[in-house]
C-alpha positions as YAML, in Angstrom:
chain: A
units: angstrom
residues:
- id: 1
  name: UNK
  ca: [-16.74, -26.17, 14.05]
- id: 2
  name: UNK
  ca: [-15.84, -24.97, 17.55]
- id: 3
  name: UNK
  ca: [-16.46, -21.31, 18.24]
- id: 4
  name: UNK
  ca: [-12.79, -20.65, 19.04]
- id: 5
  name: UNK
  ca: [-11.73, -21.87, 15.59]
- id: 6
  name: UNK
  ca: [-14.48, -19.76, 14.05]
- id: 7
  name: UNK
  ca: [-13.25, -16.69, 15.95]
- id: 8
  name: UNK
  ca: [-9.73, -17.34, 14.64]
- id: 9
  name: UNK
  ca: [-11.05, -17.68, 11.07]
- id: 10
  name: UNK
  ca: [-12.97, -14.41, 11.38]
- id: 11
  name: UNK
  ca: [-9.93, -12.65, 12.84]
- id: 12
  name: UNK
  ca: [-7.59, -13.92, 10.10]
- id: 13
  name: UNK
  ca: [-10.03, -12.94, 7.36]
- id: 14
  name: UNK
  ca: [-10.25, -9.40, 8.73]
- id: 15
  name: UNK
  ca: [-6.46, -9.23, 9.03]
- id: 16
  name: UNK
  ca: [-5.97, -10.52, 5.48]
- id: 17
  name: UNK
  ca: [-8.38, -7.90, 4.16]
- id: 18
  name: UNK
  ca: [-6.53, -5.15, 6.01]
- id: 19
  name: UNK
  ca: [-3.31, -6.45, 4.42]
- id: 20
  name: UNK
  ca: [-5.00, -6.46, 1.00]
- id: 21
  name: UNK
  ca: [-6.04, -2.85, 1.54]
- id: 22
  name: UNK
  ca: [-2.42, -1.91, 2.34]
- id: 23
  name: UNK
  ca: [-1.09, -3.89, -0.65]
- id: 24
  name: UNK
  ca: [-3.53, -2.26, -3.07]
- id: 25
  name: UNK
  ca: [-2.83, 1.21, -1.66]
- id: 26
  name: UNK
  ca: [0.92, 0.61, -2.15]
- id: 27
  name: UNK
  ca: [0.32, -0.60, -5.69]
- id: 28
  name: UNK
  ca: [-1.73, 2.52, -6.43]
- id: 29
  name: UNK
  ca: [1.05, 4.72, -5.04]
- id: 30
  name: UNK
  ca: [3.70, 2.87, -7.06]
- id: 31
  name: UNK
  ca: [1.59, 3.33, -10.18]
- id: 32
  name: UNK
  ca: [1.26, 7.06, -9.62]
- id: 33
  name: UNK
  ca: [4.99, 7.35, -8.90]
- id: 34
  name: UNK
  ca: [5.85, 5.45, -12.10]
- id: 35
  name: UNK
  ca: [3.55, 7.58, -14.24]
- id: 36
  name: UNK
  ca: [4.94, 10.76, -12.65]
- id: 37
  name: UNK
  ca: [8.54, 9.74, -13.24]
- id: 38
  name: UNK
  ca: [7.86, 8.71, -16.84]
- id: 39
  name: UNK
  ca: [6.13, 12.04, -17.41]
- id: 40
  name: UNK
  ca: [9.07, 13.89, -15.88]
- id: 41
  name: UNK
  ca: [11.49, 12.05, -18.18]
- id: 42
  name: UNK
  ca: [9.29, 12.82, -21.16]
- id: 43
  name: UNK
  ca: [9.12, 16.53, -20.35]
- id: 44
  name: UNK
  ca: [12.86, 16.68, -19.61]
- id: 45
  name: UNK
  ca: [13.73, 15.21, -22.99]
- id: 46
  name: UNK
  ca: [11.85, 17.98, -24.77]
- id: 47
  name: UNK
  ca: [12.81, 20.91, -22.53]
- id: 48
  name: UNK
  ca: [16.48, 20.16, -21.93]
- id: 49
  name: UNK
  ca: [17.16, 18.51, -25.30]
- id: 50
  name: UNK
  ca: [19.11, 15.76, -23.59]
- id: 51
  name: UNK
  ca: [19.09, 13.52, -26.63]
- id: 52
  name: UNK
  ca: [20.26, 14.40, -30.12]
- id: 53
  name: UNK
  ca: [17.49, 16.15, -32.05]
- id: 54
  name: UNK
  ca: [16.83, 13.18, -34.31]
- id: 55
  name: UNK
  ca: [16.06, 10.98, -31.26]
- id: 56
  name: UNK
  ca: [13.91, 13.47, -29.33]
- id: 57
  name: UNK
  ca: [10.68, 12.63, -31.15]
- id: 58
  name: UNK
  ca: [11.20, 8.88, -30.91]
- id: 59
  name: UNK
  ca: [12.13, 8.99, -27.23]
- id: 60
  name: UNK
  ca: [9.20, 11.27, -26.45]
- id: 61
  name: UNK
  ca: [6.87, 8.95, -28.32]
- id: 62
  name: UNK
  ca: [8.25, 5.93, -26.46]
- id: 63
  name: UNK
  ca: [7.78, 7.61, -23.07]
- id: 64
  name: UNK
  ca: [4.25, 8.61, -24.07]
- id: 65
  name: UNK
  ca: [3.48, 4.99, -24.94]
- id: 66
  name: UNK
  ca: [4.88, 3.85, -21.56]
- id: 67
  name: UNK
  ca: [2.75, 6.45, -19.79]
- id: 68
  name: UNK
  ca: [-0.41, 5.45, -21.64]
- id: 69
  name: UNK
  ca: [0.32, 1.77, -21.09]
- id: 70
  name: UNK
  ca: [0.80, 2.14, -17.33]
- id: 71
  name: UNK
  ca: [-2.18, 4.48, -17.02]
- id: 72
  name: UNK
  ca: [-4.57, 2.18, -18.84]
- id: 73
  name: UNK
  ca: [-3.26, -0.96, -17.22]
- id: 74
  name: UNK
  ca: [-3.30, 0.31, -13.67]
- id: 75
  name: UNK
  ca: [-6.27, 2.63, -13.55]
- id: 76
  name: UNK
  ca: [-8.53, 0.08, -15.23]
- id: 77
  name: UNK
  ca: [-7.91, -2.12, -12.19]
- id: 78
  name: UNK
  ca: [-8.98, 0.69, -9.84]
- id: 79
  name: UNK
  ca: [-6.79, -0.34, -6.92]
- id: 80
  name: UNK
  ca: [-7.86, 2.55, -4.69]
- id: 81
  name: UNK
  ca: [-11.55, 1.61, -4.84]
- id: 82
  name: UNK
  ca: [-10.89, -2.10, -4.37]
- id: 83
  name: UNK
  ca: [-8.64, -1.38, -1.43]
- id: 84
  name: UNK
  ca: [-11.20, 0.89, 0.17]
- id: 85
  name: UNK
  ca: [-13.93, -1.75, -0.22]
- id: 86
  name: UNK
  ca: [-11.69, -4.33, 1.42]
- id: 87
  name: UNK
  ca: [-10.89, -1.92, 4.26]
- id: 88
  name: UNK
  ca: [-14.57, -1.20, 4.94]
- id: 89
  name: UNK
  ca: [-15.32, -4.93, 4.84]
- id: 90
  name: UNK
  ca: [-12.42, -5.70, 7.19]
- id: 91
  name: UNK
  ca: [-13.81, -3.13, 9.63]
- id: 92
  name: UNK
  ca: [-17.24, -4.81, 9.48]
- id: 93
  name: UNK
  ca: [-15.66, -8.24, 10.03]
- id: 94
  name: UNK
  ca: [-13.68, -6.80, 12.95]
- id: 95
  name: UNK
  ca: [-16.89, -5.48, 14.53]
- id: 96
  name: UNK
  ca: [-18.51, -8.88, 14.03]
- id: 97
  name: UNK
  ca: [-15.49, -10.52, 15.67]
- id: 98
  name: UNK
  ca: [-15.80, -8.24, 18.71]
- id: 99
  name: UNK
  ca: [-19.45, -9.27, 19.08]
- id: 100
  name: UNK
  ca: [-18.46, -12.95, 18.99]
- id: 101
  name: UNK
  ca: [-17.14, -12.65, 22.53]
- id: 102
  name: UNK
  ca: [-20.77, -12.48, 23.68]
- id: 103
  name: UNK
  ca: [-21.49, -15.93, 22.24]
- id: 104
  name: UNK
  ca: [-20.58, -19.25, 23.81]
- id: 105
  name: UNK
  ca: [-21.81, -21.48, 21.00]
- id: 106
  name: UNK
  ca: [-21.63, -21.33, 17.25]
- id: 107
  name: UNK
  ca: [-25.01, -21.42, 15.57]
- id: 108
  name: UNK
  ca: [-26.24, -21.08, 12.01]
- id: 109
  name: UNK
  ca: [-27.27, -17.46, 12.53]
- id: 110
  name: UNK
  ca: [-23.65, -16.49, 13.30]
- id: 111
  name: UNK
  ca: [-22.37, -18.40, 10.28]
- id: 112
  name: UNK
  ca: [-24.97, -16.75, 8.06]
- id: 113
  name: UNK
  ca: [-24.15, -13.28, 9.40]
- id: 114
  name: UNK
  ca: [-20.43, -13.82, 8.81]
- id: 115
  name: UNK
  ca: [-21.08, -15.06, 5.28]
- id: 116
  name: UNK
  ca: [-23.32, -12.06, 4.62]
- id: 117
  name: UNK
  ca: [-20.61, -9.65, 5.77]
- id: 118
  name: UNK
  ca: [-17.94, -11.38, 3.67]
- id: 119
  name: UNK
  ca: [-20.20, -11.45, 0.61]
- id: 120
  name: UNK
  ca: [-21.05, -7.76, 0.98]
- id: 121
  name: UNK
  ca: [-17.62, -7.00, -0.50]
- id: 122
  name: UNK
  ca: [-17.23, -7.76, -4.19]
- id: 123
  name: UNK
  ca: [-13.46, -7.94, -3.75]
- id: 124
  name: UNK
  ca: [-11.50, -10.65, -2.00]
- id: 125
  name: UNK
  ca: [-8.04, -10.75, -0.53]
- id: 126
  name: UNK
  ca: [-5.25, -12.71, -2.20]
- id: 127
  name: UNK
  ca: [-3.66, -15.80, -0.63]
- id: 128
  name: UNK
  ca: [-0.58, -13.61, -0.12]
- id: 129
  name: UNK
  ca: [-2.55, -11.34, 2.21]
- id: 130
  name: UNK
  ca: [-3.64, -14.29, 4.35]
- id: 131
  name: UNK
  ca: [-0.12, -15.72, 4.46]
- id: 132
  name: UNK
  ca: [1.29, -12.33, 5.41]
- id: 133
  name: UNK
  ca: [-1.21, -12.13, 8.27]
- id: 134
  name: UNK
  ca: [-0.14, -15.55, 9.50]
- id: 135
  name: UNK
  ca: [3.50, -14.50, 9.36]
- id: 136
  name: UNK
  ca: [2.67, -11.34, 11.30]
- id: 137
  name: UNK
  ca: [1.27, -13.60, 14.05]
- id: 138
  name: UNK
  ca: [3.99, -16.24, 14.09]
- id: 139
  name: UNK
  ca: [3.39, -17.39, 17.66]
- id: 140
  name: UNK
  ca: [-0.15, -18.45, 16.80]
- id: 141
  name: UNK
  ca: [0.31, -19.91, 13.31]
- id: 142
  name: UNK
  ca: [3.98, -20.92, 12.97]
- id: 143
  name: UNK
  ca: [5.14, -21.47, 16.52]
- id: 144
  name: UNK
  ca: [6.70, -24.83, 15.61]
- id: 145
  name: UNK
  ca: [8.82, -23.44, 12.75]
- id: 146
  name: UNK
  ca: [12.52, -23.09, 13.35]
- id: 147
  name: UNK
  ca: [13.98, -19.63, 12.85]
- id: 148
  name: UNK
  ca: [15.58, -20.80, 9.61]
- id: 149
  name: UNK
  ca: [12.39, -22.21, 8.07]
- id: 150
  name: UNK
  ca: [10.40, -19.20, 9.24]
- id: 151
  name: UNK
  ca: [12.98, -16.89, 7.66]
- id: 152
  name: UNK
  ca: [12.54, -18.76, 4.35]
- id: 153
  name: UNK
  ca: [8.78, -18.51, 4.68]
- id: 154
  name: UNK
  ca: [8.98, -14.73, 5.21]
- id: 155
  name: UNK
  ca: [11.48, -14.32, 2.37]
- id: 156
  name: UNK
  ca: [9.38, -16.23, -0.13]
- id: 157
  name: UNK
  ca: [6.17, -14.40, 0.78]
- id: 158
  name: UNK
  ca: [7.80, -10.96, 0.68]
- id: 159
  name: UNK
  ca: [9.69, -11.69, -2.57]
- id: 160
  name: UNK
  ca: [6.52, -12.97, -4.21]
- id: 161
  name: UNK
  ca: [4.71, -9.78, -3.20]
- id: 162
  name: UNK
  ca: [7.49, -7.50, -4.43]
- id: 163
  name: UNK
  ca: [7.65, -9.26, -7.79]
- id: 164
  name: UNK
  ca: [3.87, -9.30, -8.25]
- id: 165
  name: UNK
  ca: [3.41, -5.71, -7.11]
- id: 166
  name: UNK
  ca: [6.42, -3.80, -8.39]
- id: 167
  name: UNK
  ca: [8.05, -5.77, -11.24]
- id: 168
  name: UNK
  ca: [6.20, -4.04, -14.09]
- id: 169
  name: UNK
  ca: [7.09, -0.62, -12.68]
- id: 170
  name: UNK
  ca: [10.71, -1.64, -12.25]
- id: 171
  name: UNK
  ca: [10.91, -2.84, -15.83]
- id: 172
  name: UNK
  ca: [9.32, 0.32, -17.21]
- id: 173
  name: UNK
  ca: [11.46, 2.64, -15.12]
- id: 174
  name: UNK
  ca: [14.62, 0.69, -15.99]
- id: 175
  name: UNK
  ca: [13.78, 1.06, -19.69]
- id: 176
  name: UNK
  ca: [13.08, 4.75, -19.14]
- id: 177
  name: UNK
  ca: [16.37, 5.34, -17.35]
- id: 178
  name: UNK
  ca: [18.19, 3.41, -20.06]
- id: 179
  name: UNK
  ca: [16.64, 5.53, -22.79]
- id: 180
  name: UNK
  ca: [17.07, 8.75, -20.84]
- id: 181
  name: UNK
  ca: [20.69, 8.38, -19.78]
- id: 182
  name: UNK
  ca: [22.26, 5.96, -22.24]
- id: 183
  name: UNK
  ca: [20.81, 7.33, -25.48]
...
């Protein structure tokens, strides 16, 4: 493998891990927002007696189940810690990449060092994170794409991320709003 291709691989891996850090941080924030909003709805039902008395207990129970479900589901995945590990690893890969400029040839020691740095992180980025990095650097990776095909590429990657990251929260909050406002 030529050293220039290796440098590009190292650079894209670091970029993908930075993107993974951002994605996981956003997912953590969405989770906290969802739990907060569900809790607010639950408290409002009891305090303001928005629903008829006979439905208050059932609605409160349902919101409590939603809150527990989101809390257990999301916090068991520990997005903040995974994201932080990926960020630290991306920083280490970035430092390694900066040191690559001192080398003219690719040798086994460099490959081993890169592998050691990558393996030092128990987490890995998703294919989405790598594809997002490539899209962010269109001139290098997708220079031949027409504007139309590139637009479709961006749309599919972004839509996939939104669905995978926020769909469960959207469903839960839609159910909560339905219960809260439409009795």
